[in-house]
C-alpha positions as CSV (number, residue, x, y, z in Angstrom):
1,M,0.0,0.0,0.0
2,S,1.1,3.5,-0.7
3,G,0.3,4.6,2.9
4,M,-1.4,7.7,4.2
5,K,1.5,9.8,5.4
6,S,0.6,13.4,6.0
7,L,-2.9,13.0,4.6
8,V,-5.6,15.0,6.4
9,T,-8.4,12.6,7.5
10,L,-11.7,13.1,9.2
11,V,-13.5,10.3,11.0
12,T,-17.0,11.0,12.3
13,G,-18.3,9.0,15.2
14,G,-14.6,8.6,16.0
15,G,-15.0,8.4,19.8
16,R,-15.5,4.7,20.0
17,G,-16.0,1.4,18.2
18,I,-15.3,1.3,14.5
19,G,-14.5,5.0,14.3
20,R,-12.0,4.8,17.1
21,A,-10.2,1.8,15.4
22,I,-10.0,3.6,12.0
23,A,-8.7,6.8,13.6
24,I,-6.0,5.0,15.4
25,R,-5.0,3.0,12.3
26,Y,-4.9,6.1,10.2
27,A,-2.7,7.8,12.6
28,A,-0.4,4.8,12.7
29,E,-0.2,5.1,8.9
30,G,1.1,8.6,9.3
31,A,-2.2,10.5,8.6
32,R,-3.2,13.6,10.5
33,V,-6.6,12.7,12.1
34,A,-9.5,14.8,12.9
35,I,-11.7,12.9,15.3
36,S,-15.3,14.1,15.4
37,D,-17.9,12.9,17.9
38,I,-20.9,14.3,19.7
39,I,-19.4,13.3,23.1
40,E,-16.3,15.3,23.8
41,E,-15.0,12.8,26.5
42,N,-15.0,10.0,24.0
43,A,-13.2,12.0,21.2
44,R,-10.7,13.3,23.7
45,A,-9.8,9.8,24.9
46,V,-9.1,8.6,21.4
47,A,-7.0,11.6,20.5
48,E,-5.0,11.1,23.7
49,E,-4.5,7.5,22.7
50,V,-3.3,8.5,19.2
51,R,-0.9,11.1,20.6
52,A,0.5,8.7,23.2
53,A,1.5,6.4,20.3
54,G,3.2,9.3,18.5
55,G,0.4,10.1,16.1
56,S,-1.3,13.4,15.2
57,A,-5.0,14.0,16.2
58,E,-7.3,16.8,17.0
59,I,-10.9,16.7,18.2
60,F,-14.0,18.4,16.8
61,L,-17.5,18.2,18.2
62,A,-20.5,17.8,15.9
63,D,-24.0,16.3,15.8
64,M,-24.1,14.5,12.5
65,G,-27.9,14.6,12.5
66,K,-27.6,18.3,11.8
67,P,-26.4,19.3,8.3
68,E,-25.3,22.6,9.5
69,D,-22.9,20.8,11.9
70,S,-21.4,18.9,9.0
71,T,-20.7,22.1,7.1
72,R,-19.2,23.7,10.2
73,L,-17.2,20.6,11.0
74,V,-15.6,20.3,7.6
75,G,-14.8,24.1,7.6
76,E,-13.1,23.8,11.0
77,V,-11.0,20.8,9.9
78,A,-10.0,22.6,6.7
79,A,-9.1,25.7,8.7
80,R,-7.0,23.8,11.1
81,F,-5.2,21.5,8.6
82,G,-5.4,23.5,5.4
83,R,-7.3,20.8,3.5
84,L,-9.3,17.5,3.7
85,D,-8.0,14.4,1.9
86,V,-10.1,11.6,3.3
87,M,-13.5,11.7,5.0
88,V,-14.9,8.6,6.8
89,N,-18.6,9.0,7.5
90,N,-18.9,6.5,10.4
91,A,-21.4,8.1,12.8
92,G,-24.4,5.9,13.3
93,V,-27.2,4.9,15.6
94,V,-29.6,1.9,15.9
95,R,-33.0,1.2,17.4
96,V,-34.3,-2.4,17.8
97,K,-38.1,-2.9,17.7
98,P,-40.5,-5.3,16.0
99,L,-41.6,-3.9,12.7
100,L,-45.2,-3.3,13.7
101,E,-44.1,-1.3,16.8
102,L,-41.7,1.0,15.0
103,T,-42.8,4.6,15.4
104,P,-42.1,7.7,13.2
105,E,-39.9,9.0,16.0
106,D,-37.8,5.7,15.9
107,W,-37.5,6.0,12.1
108,D,-36.4,9.6,12.2
109,F,-33.9,9.0,15.1
110,V,-32.1,6.4,13.0
111,N,-32.4,7.9,9.5
112,D,-31.6,11.5,10.5
113,I,-28.1,10.4,11.2
114,N,-27.5,7.2,9.2
115,A,-29.0,8.4,5.9
116,R,-29.8,12.1,5.9
117,G,-26.9,13.0,8.0
118,L,-24.5,10.8,6.0
119,F,-25.6,12.4,2.8
120,F,-25.1,16.0,3.9
121,A,-21.8,15.1,5.6
122,M,-20.6,13.6,2.3
123,Q,-21.8,16.7,0.5
124,A,-20.0,19.0,2.8
125,G,-16.8,17.0,2.5
126,A,-17.0,16.9,-1.3
127,R,-17.5,20.6,-1.5
128,Q,-14.3,21.2,0.4
129,M,-12.4,18.6,-1.6
130,M,-13.5,20.1,-4.9
131,A,-12.5,23.6,-3.9
132,Q,-9.0,22.8,-2.6
133,G,-5.8,22.5,-4.6
134,V,-4.5,19.1,-5.7
135,A,-1.0,17.8,-6.4
136,P,-0.2,16.5,-9.9
137,G,-1.4,12.9,-10.3
138,R,-3.5,13.0,-7.1
139,L,-7.3,13.0,-6.7
140,R,-9.0,15.8,-4.9
141,G,-10.1,13.5,-2.1
142,K,-11.7,10.3,-1.0
143,I,-14.9,9.6,0.9
144,I,-15.6,6.4,2.7
145,N,-19.1,5.7,4.0
146,I,-19.7,3.1,6.7
147,A,-22.8,1.1,5.7
148,S,-23.6,-2.5,6.8
149,I,-24.5,-5.9,5.5
150,A,-27.9,-5.0,7.1
151,G,-28.3,-2.8,4.0
152,R,-28.3,-5.8,1.8
153,S,-31.5,-7.4,3.0
154,G,-34.5,-6.9,5.3
155,R,-34.1,-6.8,9.1
156,P,-37.6,-7.0,10.7
157,M,-36.2,-6.3,14.2
158,F,-34.4,-3.2,13.1
159,A,-36.0,-2.2,9.8
160,A,-35.2,1.5,10.1
161,Y,-31.5,0.7,10.5
162,A,-31.5,-1.7,7.6
163,A,-33.2,0.9,5.4
164,S,-30.7,3.6,6.5
165,K,-27.8,1.4,5.5
166,A,-29.4,0.5,2.2
167,A,-29.6,4.3,1.7
168,A,-26.0,4.6,2.6
169,I,-25.0,2.2,-0.2
170,S,-27.2,4.0,-2.7
171,I,-25.8,7.4,-1.6
172,T,-22.3,6.0,-2.1
173,Q,-23.1,5.1,-5.7
174,S,-24.8,8.4,-6.4
175,G,-21.8,10.3,-4.9
176,A,-19.3,8.2,-6.9
177,Q,-21.0,9.0,-10.2
178,A,-21.5,12.7,-9.4
179,L,-17.9,13.3,-8.1
180,A,-15.8,11.2,-10.5
181,P,-13.1,11.6,-11.6
182,H,-12.0,14.0,-8.9
183,I,-13.2,12.2,-5.8
184,T,-13.8,8.5,-5.1
185,V,-16.7,7.5,-2.9
186,N,-16.8,4.0,-1.5
187,A,-18.5,2.2,1.4
188,I,-17.5,-0.5,3.9
189,C,-20.2,-3.0,5.0
190,P,-19.3,-4.5,8.4
191,G,-20.9,-7.6,9.7
192,V,-21.5,-8.4,13.4
193,V,-18.9,-6.3,15.1
194,D,-18.1,-6.5,18.8
195,T,-18.9,-2.9,19.7
196,E,-21.2,-1.0,22.0
197,M,-23.7,-0.7,19.2
198,W,-24.1,-4.5,19.0
199,R,-24.4,-4.7,22.8
200,T,-27.2,-2.2,22.5
201,I,-28.8,-4.3,19.8
202,D,-28.5,-7.4,21.9
203,R,-30.0,-5.7,25.0
204,Q,-33.0,-4.3,23.1
205,W,-33.6,-7.5,21.1
206,T,-33.4,-9.9,24.0
207,A,-35.6,-7.7,26.1
208,T,-38.3,-7.8,23.3
209,D,-38.0,-11.6,23.0
210,N,-37.7,-12.3,26.7
211,R,-34.4,-14.0,26.2
212,P,-31.2,-13.8,28.3
213,V,-28.9,-10.9,27.6
214,G,-26.3,-12.2,25.1
215,A,-28.6,-14.6,23.3
216,A,-29.1,-12.4,20.2
217,W,-25.3,-11.9,19.9
218,Q,-24.6,-15.6,20.2
219,E,-27.3,-16.3,17.6
220,R,-25.8,-13.8,15.1
221,I,-22.2,-14.9,15.4
222,R,-23.0,-18.6,15.2
223,G,-21.9,-19.9,11.8
224,I,-19.7,-17.0,10.8
225,P,-17.4,-18.7,8.2
226,M,-14.2,-17.1,9.7
227,G,-15.1,-18.7,13.1
228,R,-15.2,-15.7,15.3
229,P,-16.9,-12.3,15.9
230,E,-15.7,-9.3,14.0
231,T,-13.6,-6.7,15.8
232,P,-13.4,-3.0,14.8
233,E,-9.7,-3.6,13.9
234,D,-10.8,-6.1,11.2
235,L,-12.2,-3.1,9.2
236,T,-9.2,-0.9,9.3
237,G,-7.3,-2.5,6.5
238,M,-10.1,-1.8,4.0
239,A,-10.3,1.7,5.4
240,V,-6.6,2.3,4.7
241,F,-6.9,0.8,1.2
242,L,-9.9,3.0,0.3
243,G,-8.1,6.1,1.8
244,S,-4.8,5.5,0.0
245,A,-3.6,5.9,-3.6
246,D,-3.9,2.2,-4.1
247,S,-7.7,2.6,-4.6
248,D,-7.5,5.6,-6.9
249,Y,-9.3,3.6,-9.7
250,V,-12.0,2.2,-7.3
251,T,-15.2,4.1,-6.8
252,G,-18.9,3.4,-6.1
253,Q,-18.2,0.1,-4.4
254,S,-19.5,-1.3,-1.2
255,Y,-17.2,-3.9,0.3
256,H,-18.4,-6.6,2.7
257,V,-15.9,-7.0,5.6
258,D,-17.9,-9.5,7.6
259,G,-16.1,-12.7,7.9
260,G,-18.0,-14.3,5.0
261,M,-21.5,-13.7,6.4
262,V,-22.8,-12.3,3.0
263,M,-21.3,-13.7,-0.2
264,W,-22.3,-12.2,-3.5
């Protein structure tokens, strides 16, 4: 891989889970990392972890459900670092309920961040990338959207989440077509990742089904071809590839990094 040395990268939802892992890996690859989160304590902890390992990181607070926050965030990152080379739209939320019990408030809670918020964050990042200077032979920027294998099929216990991730895949394709050849837009589709989000899913799911806590998690990880649950770190290699020059001719793609759960 060509590496990411000195690239300016922005990771939304970077205060924990997948975002944290990508931010740490990007810094290890030599990138300058802007860590955005709605919870300052989480973002600060990751930035301190990066700096302790010799990397470069700054924190920026934003609510990715608010398009005006995305515009402000990108502007602050560009003002601090001078440009934006790679944007990872990772911020996301979930709500688990049977389909017939899902409310408009539940739908909006999930889709305001995972779909609407992702679109306007991508738009804000792309505007900055198109406006900035570019070195000969380089693209203006790269955008990576975190989708999910849940976006590939229905999920009756979290239909709003599955719909939002299907939207993320579609948004990725639309962005790739609109922004080529100057900016690549790709997505990563994780599987069942050992993060706080999946612990939330498990708690809400098992409470609905009157099962012991942990039962939904065990059910979902059973039969993963790679023989173990996914970790956030399992996603970072693909995030580096899509953020580096090695993927300059790759755009509009949504990659499953799920241990073989979905094969097509």
